[in-house]
TIDOGU-429069 format. One line per 3 residues: their letters; for each residue x, y negated, z negated of N, C-alpha, C. Coordinates in nm, 3 decimals. Layout:
BEGIN
a> X/Y/Z/X/Y/Z/X/Y/Z; ...
***
This chain:
BEGIN
mek> 14.629/-10.263/-22.754/14.538/-10.169/-22.814/14.601/-10.029/-22.803; 14.587/-9.951/-22.910/14.650/-9.820/-22.915/14.555/-9.719/-22.979; 14.570/-9.593/-22.936/14.486/-9.485/-22.988/14.565/-9.356/-22.985
tie> 14.545/-9.271/-23.085/14.609/-9.139/-23.089/14.500/-9.034/-23.075; 14.523/-8.939/-22.984/14.427/-8.833/-22.956/14.501/-8.699/-22.961; 14.438/-8.601/-23.022/14.497/-8.468/-23.026/14.463/-8.394/-22.897
idg> 14.568/-8.348/-22.829/14.553/-8.270/-22.705/14.637/-8.145/-22.721; 14.575/-8.031/-22.708/14.646/-7.904/-22.714/14.731/-7.892/-22.841; 14.676/-7.941/-22.953/14.746/-7.932/-23.081/14.853/-8.036/-23.103
kni> 14.868/-8.132/-23.011/14.970/-8.236/-23.025/14.902/-8.373/-23.036; 14.953/-8.457/-23.124/14.902/-8.594/-23.134/14.972/-8.678/-23.028; 14.894/-8.729/-22.934/14.947/-8.809/-22.824/14.899/-8.953/-22.841
rfk> 14.994/-9.045/-22.838/14.961/-9.187/-22.846/14.933/-9.240/-22.706; 14.832/-9.323/-22.697/14.796/-9.393/-22.574/14.788/-9.541/-22.608; 14.834/-9.623/-22.515/14.837/-9.767/-22.541/14.812/-9.842/-22.412
sta> 14.744/-9.955/-22.428/14.720/-10.043/-22.314/14.777/-10.180/-22.348; 14.858/-10.234/-22.257/14.915/-10.368/-22.275/14.901/-10.443/-22.142; 14.946/-10.565/-22.141/14.945/-10.643/-22.017/15.032/-10.579/-21.910
atp> 15.132/-10.501/-21.950/15.224/-10.438/-21.854/15.168/-10.308/-21.795; 15.061/-10.255/-21.851/15.008/-10.127/-21.804/14.978/-10.125/-21.654; 14.908/-10.224/-21.600/14.881/-10.221/-21.455/15.008/-10.226/-21.370
lry> 15.109/-10.300/-21.415/15.235/-10.308/-21.340/15.313/-10.177/-21.349; 15.311/-10.114/-21.466/15.376/-9.984/-21.484/15.309/-9.881/-21.392; 15.177/-9.886/-21.384/15.101/-9.795/-21.298/15.141/-9.814/-21.152
kaq> 15.146/-9.939/-21.108/15.183/-9.968/-20.968/15.326/-9.923/-20.939; 15.418/-9.945/-21.032/15.557/-9.905/-21.013/15.570/-9.753/-21.002; 15.490/-9.679/-21.078/15.501/-9.534/-21.078/15.426/-9.470/-20.961
fhn> 15.303/-9.516/-20.936/15.216/-9.446/-20.840/15.195/-9.522/-20.708; 15.247/-9.643/-20.699/15.239/-9.723/-20.577/15.095/-9.750/-20.533; 15.007/-9.756/-20.632/14.867/-9.792/-20.609/14.829/-9.900/-20.709
dff> 14.729/-9.977/-20.674/14.681/-10.081/-20.764/14.600/-10.018/-20.876; 14.634/-10.050/-20.998/14.567/-9.995/-21.116/14.418/-10.026/-21.113; 14.382/-10.150/-21.085/14.241/-10.190/-21.090/14.159/-10.126/-20.979
tdi> 14.218/-10.110/-20.861/14.149/-10.041/-20.752/14.123/-9.895/-20.789; 14.223/-9.832/-20.848/14.206/-9.693/-20.888/14.107/-9.678/-21.003; 14.103/-9.775/-21.093/14.003/-9.774/-21.202/13.862/-9.775/-21.142
mkm> 13.844/-9.852/-21.036/13.712/-9.859/-20.975/13.670/-9.724/-20.915; 13.766/-9.642/-20.879/13.734/-9.507/-20.829/13.669/-9.423/-20.937; 13.693/-9.459/-21.061/13.637/-9.385/-21.174/13.488/-9.411/-21.191
ekl> 13.435/-9.509/-21.122/13.293/-9.543/-21.135/13.207/-9.421/-21.108; 13.250/-9.335/-21.017/13.173/-9.214/-20.987/13.161/-9.124/-21.109; 13.257/-9.134/-21.200/13.254/-9.053/-21.320/13.133/-9.086/-21.407
tki> 13.089/-9.210/-21.402/12.975/-9.250/-21.485/12.846/-9.179/-21.443; 12.843/-9.128/-21.323/12.725/-9.057/-21.274/12.722/-8.912/-21.321; 12.832/-8.864/-21.376/12.838/-8.726/-21.425/12.796/-8.728/-21.572
ksk> 12.684/-8.667/-21.600/12.629/-8.671/-21.736/12.661/-8.546/-21.816; 12.719/-8.446/-21.754/12.744/-8.318/-21.819/12.894/-8.298/-21.839; 12.928/-8.216/-21.940/13.069/-8.179/-21.958/13.109/-8.072/-21.857
npt> 13.013/-8.020/-21.784/13.039/-7.919/-21.682/12.992/-7.972/-21.547; 13.074/-8.057/-21.483/13.032/-8.116/-21.355/13.018/-8.011/-21.246; 12.932/-8.040/-21.150/12.912/-7.950/-21.038/13.026/-7.965/-20.938
ydq> 13.034/-7.871/-20.846/13.135/-7.875/-20.741/13.123/-8.004/-20.660; 13.000/-8.040/-20.622/12.980/-8.161/-20.541/13.022/-8.287/-20.616; 12.997/-8.291/-20.747/13.039/-8.406/-20.826/13.191/-8.415/-20.832
lka> 13.256/-8.303/-20.853/13.403/-8.302/-20.857/13.465/-8.335/-20.723; 13.404/-8.287/-20.617/13.455/-8.312/-20.483/13.458/-8.462/-20.452; 13.365/-8.536/-20.510/13.356/-8.679/-20.484/13.460/-8.759/-20.562
ldt> 13.526/-8.696/-20.659/13.624/-8.765/-20.743/13.766/-8.740/-20.695; 13.852/-8.835/-20.722/13.995/-8.815/-20.701/14.055/-8.793/-20.840; 14.058/-8.669/-20.884/14.101/-8.640/-21.022/14.246/-8.680/-21.048
evf> 14.326/-8.689/-20.944/14.465/-8.732/-20.962/14.470/-8.870/-21.028; 14.377/-8.956/-20.991/14.371/-9.090/-21.050/14.354/-9.079/-21.201; 14.269/-8.989/-21.247/14.243/-8.975/-21.390/14.369/-8.928/-21.464
yni> 14.438/-8.831/-21.407/14.563/-8.785/-21.467/14.666/-8.897/-21.470; 14.673/-8.974/-21.362/14.769/-9.085/-21.355/14.739/-9.190/-21.462; 14.611/-9.219/-21.482/14.574/-9.318/-21.583/14.609/-9.268/-21.722
cwv> 14.582/-9.142/-21.749/14.620/-9.084/-21.879/14.770/-9.096/-21.900; 14.848/-9.062/-21.795/14.993/-9.067/-21.808/15.042/-9.209/-21.834; 14.990/-9.307/-21.760/15.042/-9.443/-21.776/15.007/-9.498/-21.914
lak> 14.892/-9.462/-21.969/14.857/-9.506/-22.103/14.947/-9.440/-22.207; 14.982/-9.314/-22.185/15.076/-9.245/-22.275/15.217/-9.303/-22.261; 15.258/-9.330/-22.139/15.392/-9.385/-22.115/15.406/-9.524/-22.175
tad> 15.298/-9.601/-22.171/15.300/-9.734/-22.231/15.321/-9.723/-22.382; 15.265/-9.619/-22.442/15.281/-9.599/-22.587/15.416/-9.540/-22.624; 15.472/-9.457/-22.534/15.596/-9.387/-22.565/15.683/-9.382/-22.441
kki> 15.781/-9.469/-22.435/15.868/-9.480/-22.317/15.949/-9.353/-22.291; 15.957/-9.263/-22.390/16.039/-9.143/-22.377/15.967/-9.027/-22.307; 15.837/-9.039/-22.281/15.770/-8.926/-22.217/15.824/-8.909/-22.075
pep> 15.828/-8.784/-22.027/15.885/-8.757/-21.895/15.791/-8.798/-21.781; 15.839/-8.773/-21.661/15.759/-8.800/-21.541/15.625/-8.727/-21.551; 15.522/-8.772/-21.476/15.387/-8.717/-21.492/15.376/-8.565/-21.485
ldw> 15.432/-8.501/-21.384/15.418/-8.356/-21.373/15.487/-8.282/-21.487; 15.604/-8.330/-21.527/15.674/-8.268/-21.639/15.596/-8.287/-21.769; 15.538/-8.404/-21.786/15.458/-8.432/-21.905/15.337/-8.340/-21.910
ldd> 15.266/-8.329/-21.800/15.147/-8.244/-21.797/15.182/-8.097/-21.816; 15.300/-8.056/-21.771/15.344/-7.918/-21.791/15.362/-7.884/-21.939; 15.374/-7.983/-22.025/15.389/-7.959/-22.168/15.258/-7.915/-22.234
fde> 15.147/-7.921/-22.160/15.016/-7.887/-22.215/14.963/-7.759/-22.151; 14.913/-7.668/-22.235/14.841/-7.552/-22.181/14.699/-7.592/-22.145; 14.643/-7.686/-22.223/14.509/-7.739/-22.199/14.518/-7.891/-22.191
fpl> 14.444/-7.948/-22.099/14.436/-8.093/-22.087/14.292/-8.126/-22.048; 14.202/-8.133/-22.148/14.059/-8.147/-22.120/14.022/-8.287/-22.070; 14.047/-8.309/-21.944/14.033/-8.440/-21.883/13.897/-8.504/-21.909
fel> 13.790/-8.427/-21.891/13.656/-8.485/-21.905/13.620/-8.514/-22.050; 13.694/-8.459/-22.144/13.676/-8.495/-22.285/13.764/-8.614/-22.322; 13.878/-8.626/-22.256/13.972/-8.735/-22.287/13.926/-8.870/-22.234
lpq> 13.876/-8.872/-22.115/13.845/-9.000/-22.051/13.747/-9.085/-22.132; 13.640/-9.028/-22.189/13.554/-9.114/-22.272/13.628/-9.172/-22.392; 13.723/-9.097/-22.447/13.800/-9.146/-22.561/13.898/-9.257/-22.519
lqe> 13.942/-9.255/-22.394/14.036/-9.355/-22.344/13.965/-9.475/-22.281; 13.836/-9.466/-22.268/13.758/-9.571/-22.200/13.784/-9.709/-22.259; 13.790/-9.720/-22.390/13.812/-9.849/-22.455/13.947/-9.910/-22.415
lii> 14.050/-9.825/-22.406/14.182/-9.874/-22.364/14.179/-9.921/-22.219; 14.111/-9.845/-22.136/14.101/-9.880/-21.993/14.027/-10.011/-21.977; 13.916/-10.026/-22.048/13.835/-10.147/-22.037/13.911/-10.267/-22.089
stl> 13.996/-10.247/-22.191/14.070/-10.359/-22.247/14.162/-10.425/-22.145; 14.204/-10.352/-22.042/14.289/-10.411/-21.940/14.208/-10.495/-21.841; 14.076/-10.475/-21.842/13.990/-10.544/-21.746/13.920/-10.665/-21.806
qtk> 13.906/-10.669/-21.938/13.828/-10.772/-22.002/13.907/-10.900/-22.025; 13.831/-11.006/-22.039/13.888/-11.135/-22.074/13.838/-11.175/-22.212; 13.914/-11.253/-22.283/13.874/-11.301/-22.415/13.799/-11.434/-22.405
kk> 13.799/-11.494/-22.285/13.732/-11.623/-22.266/13.582/-11.609/-22.284; 13.524/-11.714/-22.337/13.377/-11.716/-22.353/13.322/-11.837/-22.283
***
């Protein structure tokens, strides 16, 4: 599954494949699915302007890492995470994550009925 999203005036491709969780583990040395579960707290934030206490409860690094691995899966040429993020003046994380939700969920779902 693939999606293109405009960020800071640039069209960025994001992709989820069977290799995405392994790529995530190789880069960040954490389990992709465990880190995805950390995002559950995000579902409790109903506003685009989260409070300090809501943000304090989140590990925002996980969100940036997930964005990077989905972009890296789509484009093997993107640089390491910090260098990639430095290419953006704006990176509206809380606007991006709902748009990437379908890609994230696709790695968790089964086609079996």
